[in-house]
C-alpha positions in Angstrom: -5.1 42.0 0.9 -5.6 38.8 -1.0 -2.6 36.7 -2.1 -3.3 35.2 -5.4 -0.3 32.8 -5.1 -1.6 30.7 -2.3 -2.0 26.9 -2.8 -2.3 23.9 -0.5 -3.3 20.4 0.5 -6.2 19.4 2.7 -6.5 16.1 4.6 -6.8 14.6 8.0 -3.2 13.7 8.7 -0.5 15.4 6.5 2.8 15.2 8.4 4.0 12.6 5.9 3.2 14.7 2.8 5.8 15.3 0.1 3.5 17.6 -1.9 5.0 20.9 -0.7 8.4 20.0 -2.0 6.9 19.1 -5.4 5.0 22.3 -5.8 7.8 24.5 -4.5 10.2 22.9 -7.1 7.6 23.8 -9.7 7.3 27.4 -8.5 11.1 27.7 -8.7 11.2 26.2 -12.2 8.4 28.5 -13.5 9.4 31.6 -11.6 6.1 31.7 -9.7 6.1 33.4 -6.3 3.8 30.6 -4.9 3.4 29.2 -1.5 2.0 25.7 -0.9 0.7 24.9 2.6 -0.7 21.9 4.5 -4.1 22.2 6.1 -5.2 19.5 8.5 -8.7 19.5 9.8 -11.7 17.3 10.6 -14.5 16.3 8.2 -17.0 18.7 9.9 -14.8 21.7 9.0 -14.7 21.1 5.2 -17.4 23.5 4.2 -16.1 26.4 6.3 -12.5 25.8 5.2 -13.3 25.8 1.5 -15.1 29.1 2.0 -12.1 30.4 4.0 -9.7 29.5 1.2 -11.8 31.4 -1.3 -12.1 34.4 0.9 -8.3 34.7 1.4 -7.5 34.4 -2.3 -6.3 30.8 -2.5 -6.1 29.8 -6.1 -5.9 26.0 -5.7 -6.2 23.2 -3.2 -5.3 19.5 -3.5 -7.4 17.0 -1.6 -6.2 13.7 -0.1 -7.4 10.9 2.2 -10.1 10.8 3.4 -11.9 13.8 1.9 -11.9 13.2 -1.9 -15.6 12.4 -2.0 -16.7 14.5 1.0 -15.6 17.8 -0.7 -17.9 17.2 -3.7 -21.0 18.5 -2.0 -19.4 21.8 -1.2 -18.0 22.6 -4.7 -19.9 24.8 -7.2 -19.0 22.8 -10.3 -17.2 19.6 -11.1 -15.3 18.6 -14.3 -16.4 15.9 -16.7 -13.8 13.4 -15.3 -15.1 14.0 -11.8 -18.6 13.2 -13.0 -17.4 9.8 -14.2 -14.9 9.1 -11.3 -16.9 10.4 -8.4 -14.0 11.9 -6.5 -12.1 15.2 -6.4 -8.4 15.7 -5.7 -8.0 19.2 -7.1 -10.0 22.4 -6.5 -9.7 25.6 -8.4 -11.0 28.9 -7.0 -11.7 31.6 -9.6 -14.2 34.5 -9.8 -15.9 33.5 -6.6 -16.5 30.0 -7.8 -15.0 26.6 -6.9 -14.5 23.8 -9.5 -13.4 20.3 -8.7 -11.1 18.1 -10.9 -9.4 14.8 -10.6 -5.7 14.6 -11.7 -5.1 11.3 -9.8 -6.4 9.6 -13.0 -3.5 10.9 -15.0 -0.9 10.1 -12.4 -2.2 6.5 -12.3 -2.1 6.1 -16.0 1.4 7.5 -16.3 2.6 5.1 -13.6 1.4 2.1 -15.7 3.1 3.6 -18.8 6.5 4.3 -17.2 6.6 0.8 -15.8 5.7 -0.7 -19.2 2.6 -2.5 -17.7 -0.1 -3.5 -20.1 -3.6 -3.2 -18.6 -5.7 -4.2 -21.6 -7.5 -7.5 -21.1 -6.0 -8.0 -17.6 -7.8 -8.8 -14.4 -7.2 -6.4 -11.5 -7.7 -6.5 -7.8 -8.2 -3.2 -6.1 -7.7 -3.0 -2.3 -10.0 -0.3 -0.9 -13.1 1.5 -2.1 -12.4 5.2 -1.3 -11.9 8.1 -3.5 -8.5 7.0 -4.8 -10.0 3.6 -5.9 -12.5 5.4 -8.1 -9.8 7.2 -10.1 -8.0 3.8 -10.5 -11.2 2.2 -11.8 -11.8 5.0 -14.3 -8.2 4.7 -15.5 -8.3 0.9 -15.8 -11.6 1.1 -17.8 -10.2 3.5 -20.3 -7.1 1.3 -20.7 -9.2 -1.7 -21.6 -9.2 -3.8 -18.4 -10.9 -7.1 -18.6 -12.2 -7.4 -15.1 -12.0 -5.7 -11.7 -12.8 -6.9 -8.2 -12.9 -4.5 -5.2 -11.7 -5.8 -1.8 -13.3 -4.0 1.2 -13.4 -4.5 4.9 -17.2 -3.8 4.7 -18.2 -5.2 1.2 -21.9 -5.1 2.0 -21.8 -1.3 2.4 -20.1 -0.6 -1.0 -22.1 0.2 -4.1 -20.3 -0.6 -7.4 -20.9 -1.9 -10.8 -18.0 -4.3 -10.1 -17.9 -7.3 -7.7 -17.1 -6.2 -4.1 -15.6 -8.9 -1.9 -14.0 -9.3 1.5 -10.3 -9.7 2.4 -11.2 -13.2 3.7 -12.0 -14.2 0.1 -8.9 -13.0 -1.6 -7.9 -16.6 -2.4 -10.7 -16.6 -5.0 -8.8 -14.3 -7.2 -5.4 -15.9 -7.6 -5.7 -15.6 -11.4 -5.9 -11.8 -11.3 -2.6 -10.4 -12.8 -2.5 -6.9 -11.2 -3.0 -5.9 -7.6 -3.4 -2.3 -6.5 -3.5 -0.9 -3.0 -5.5 2.3 -2.6 -5.8 2.1 1.2 -3.6 4.0 3.7 -2.5 0.7 5.3 1.3 0.7 5.6 1.6 4.5 5.3 3.8 6.5 7.7 3.8 6.5 10.7 2.2 3.0 11.0 4.5 1.3 8.6 5.0 -2.2 9.9 1.8 -3.6 8.4 0.5 -4.7 5.0 -3.1 -4.6 3.8 -2.7 -8.3 2.8 -0.5 -11.3 3.5 2.5 -12.2 1.4 0.8 -15.3 0.0 -1.7 -13.2 -2.0 1.1 -11.3 -3.8 3.0 -14.3 -5.2 2.6 -14.9 -8.9 1.1 -11.5 -9.8 2.4 -9.6 -12.8 2.4 -6.1 -11.2 1.9 -4.6 -7.8 1.1 -0.9 -7.4 1.0 0.7 -4.0 -0.4 4.3 -4.1 1.6 5.0 -0.9 4.9 6.7 -1.3 6.0 7.1 2.3 7.8 4.9 3.2 9.4 4.3 -0.2 9.2 0.5 0.3 6.1 -0.4 2.2 5.8 -3.9 3.5 3.3 -4.6 0.7 6.0 -3.7 -1.9 8.6 -5.6 0.0 6.5 -8.7 -0.3 6.4 -8.1 -4.1 10.2 -7.5 -4.4 10.9 -10.6 -2.3 8.9 -12.7 -4.7 10.3 -11.1 -7.9 7.1 -9.3 -8.8 7.4 -6.0 -10.7 6.1 -3.2 -8.5 5.9 0.6 -8.0 5.1 3.0 -5.2 3.0 6.1 -5.6 5.7 8.8 -6.0 5.5 9.1 -9.8 1.7 9.3 -9.5 2.0 12.0 -6.8 4.3 14.1 -9.0 2.2 13.8 -12.1 -1.1 14.6 -10.4 0.5 17.6 -8.6 1.9 19.1 -11.8 -1.4 18.5 -13.6 -3.1 20.4 -10.8 -0.6 23.3 -11.4 -1.6 23.3 -15.1 -5.3 23.7 -14.1 -4.6 26.4 -11.5 -2.3 28.4 -13.6 -3.9 27.6 -17.0 -0.6 26.5 -18.5 0.9 23.4 -20.2 4.0 22.0 -18.6 6.2 20.4 -21.3 7.3 16.7 -20.9 11.0 17.6 -20.4 10.1 20.0 -17.5 7.9 17.2 -16.0 10.8 14.8 -16.2 13.2 17.4 -14.7 10.9 18.0 -11.7 10.3 14.3 -11.2 14.1 13.6 -11.2 14.6 16.4 -8.6 11.8 14.9 -6.4 13.2 11.4 -6.8 16.7 12.6 -5.8 15.2 14.4 -2.7 13.3 11.3 -1.7 16.4 9.1 -2.0 18.4 11.6 0.0 15.9 11.1 2.9 16.7 7.4 3.0 19.0 5.9 5.7 22.3 4.3 4.8 22.1 0.9 6.5 25.2 -1.2 7.0 24.9 -4.9 7.4 27.6 -7.6 7.6 29.5 -9.9 9.9 30.7 -8.8 13.4 34.1 -7.2 12.8 33.5 -6.5 9.1 34.1 -2.8 9.7 30.5 -1.4 9.9 31.0 0.8 12.9 34.3 2.3 11.7 32.8 2.9 8.2 29.7 4.4 9.7 31.7 6.7 12.0 33.9 8.0 9.1 30.9 8.5 6.8 29.0 10.3 9.4 31.8 12.8 9.7 32.1 13.2 5.9 28.4 13.5 5.2 27.3 15.3 8.3 24.7 12.6 9.0 23.6 11.2 12.3 25.2 7.9 13.2 23.1 5.2 14.9 24.9 2.2 16.2 22.3 -0.5 16.9 24.5 -2.3 19.5 24.9 0.9 21.5 21.1 1.4 21.4 20.5 -2.2 22.5 23.0 -1.7 25.4 21.3 1.5 26.4 17.8 0.0 26.3 18.8 -3.1 28.3 21.1 -1.2 30.7 24.0 -3.6 30.3 26.6 -4.7 27.8 26.1 -7.0 24.8 28.0 -9.8 26.5 25.8 -9.4 29.6 22.7 -9.4 27.6 23.7 -12.7 25.8 24.1 -14.3 29.2 20.3 -14.2 29.4 20.0 -15.9 26.0 20.3 -15.0 22.4 16.5 -14.8 22.0 16.4 -12.1 24.7 19.0 -10.1 22.7 17.2 -10.6 19.4 13.9 -9.3 21.0 15.6 -6.1 22.1 17.3 -5.8 18.7 13.9 -6.1 16.9 12.4 -3.4 19.1 15.4 -1.1 18.4 15.3 -1.6 14.7 11.5 -0.8 14.6 12.3 2.5 16.4 15.1 3.3 14.0 12.9 2.5 10.9 11.1 5.9 11.5 14.4 7.8 11.1 15.5 9.7 8.0 18.9 10.7 6.7 20.9 8.6 9.1 23.7 6.1 8.9 22.8 2.9 10.7 25.3 0.3 11.7 23.5 -3.0 12.5 24.6 -6.0 14.5 25.9 -9.0 12.5 22.8 -11.1 13.2 20.2 -8.5 12.6 19.2 -10.2 9.3 18.2 -13.4 11.2 14.7 -12.0 11.7 12.5 -11.1 8.8 10.9 -8.3 10.9 14.3 -6.6 11.1 14.7 -6.8 7.3 11.4 -5.0 6.9 12.4 -2.3 9.3 15.7 -1.7 7.6 14.2 -1.5 4.1 11.2 0.8 4.8 13.3 3.9 4.4 16.9 2.5 3.9 19.4 1.6 1.3 21.2 -1.5 2.5 24.9 -2.1 2.0 26.4 -5.5 2.8 30.0 -4.8 4.0 31.8 -8.0 3.0 35.2 -8.9 4.5 37.2 -12.1 4.4 36.8 -14.3 7.5 40.5 -14.5 8.1 40.8 -10.7 8.1 37.9 -10.4 10.5 39.3 -13.0 12.8 42.7 -11.3 12.9 41.0 -7.9 13.6 38.8 -9.1 16.5 41.2 -11.5 18.3 41.1 -10.7 22.0 37.8 -8.7 21.7 35.5 -10.2 24.3 32.5 -8.1 23.3 31.5 -10.4 20.4 30.0 -13.4 22.2 29.1 -15.5 19.1 32.6 -15.4 17.5 35.1 -16.1 20.2 36.6 -18.9 18.1 37.5 -18.9 14.4 35.4 -22.0 13.8 32.4 -20.1 15.1 33.2 -17.2 12.9 33.5 -19.4 9.8 30.2 -21.2 10.6 28.3 -17.9 11.1 29.7 -16.5 7.9 28.6 -19.5 5.9 25.2 -19.4 7.5 24.6 -15.7 6.9 26.4 -14.8 3.6 23.5 -15.8 1.3 21.1 -13.8 3.5 23.3 -10.7 3.5 23.5 -10.9 -0.3 19.8 -11.4 -0.8 18.8 -8.6 1.6 21.3 -5.9 0.4 20.8 -3.4 -2.3 24.6 -3.2 -2.8 27.5 -5.5 -1.9 30.6 -3.5 -0.8 34.0 -5.2 -0.6 35.9 -4.2 2.4 39.1 -6.2 2.0 41.3 -3.3 0.8 41.8 0.3 1.9 38.9 1.5 4.0 38.8 4.8 2.1 38.1 2.9 -1.1 35.3 1.1 0.7 33.7 4.3 1.9 34.1 5.9 -1.6 32.3 2.9 -3.1 29.3 3.6 -0.8 29.4 7.3 -1.4 29.4 6.7 -5.2 26.2 4.6 -4.9 24.7 7.4 -2.8 25.7 10.0 -5.5 28.0 11.8 -3.0 31.2 11.7 -5.1 
């Protein structure tokens, strides 16, 4: 028997997808007994899969990378916006017929609006030339863009009314105010890359990365580091998903309901983030992490313990082979940890010395600088021979002065730990919305 409440997402790799959560929240809000599934398959299976969905009574399917253009040849009809955009992200099955739509356009437009970004008369660089870029182009045109340049790995193979250039020639477009990434570069699970170098991001007015997992891609971290306004693709994802539901169920979702569902989705995404503790050796990171782990029921990851396990010896013994040796292991460990979710991570005092470590901590983490007076730290750690860089007070003071500015620059929140440790923990938990 056909189940008229089946919906789903098709693509090549979907383990990162947040779409089921969005649609399930919509079903709960609307009282719909819907089920939204993920369907991974290869390009050669598209035609058969679309027929299968129709046969089993699926009402609607979303389409993501890399099939937004491929599906068009297997759809009975396409909407007006698809005719102008040239890509499909939403398919509706009704009365034995499939119709393709594009709701990415609306998600993109609303992202500019919510970020108070004016597109009119601006010059825009778009990285990538796939289906997502086509929706971006259509949106920019309707919003009055002045000029667009498309950047492609294979510019000679791209047909467009706009200029198509290579990544090697990005320096030619330094005057372009807005930069948009429509490629999957930097998306989970290969998160330690950016589609372009940091130097090409400096001085822009707005950076938009359509990726939403991780929350802070390296591309976006470059923007944040240089004070450039930026946004990931979460708001776009929610808006396009709800617009798909409007098409499938032939309804209008009121703005207040849209906001409510987005707020729920944002809260859920934030709850997936790691709590990352940084600060001086002896500042209380390990103790705070252990107590919070018990209170919140979250896994605790102590970076120093992982480093010791990986090296097969103690921190002090590792340092005998040189600090660089230790830092190399630390970098490897933090890269591994960056893939985690919903963990409390206690880092070593010098983890912020390498930029790669900062990227790793920020991909999916909220960073808390645990700040404690040097005198108190020294009194706490006297006689502790497991901290090779702070055996003397002068060393401790020197390290603190060298690192304090970096801690403050890197962190999302500065937490004072000079009083009662329960107050310190409550300060973190308030920022996390746990109290």
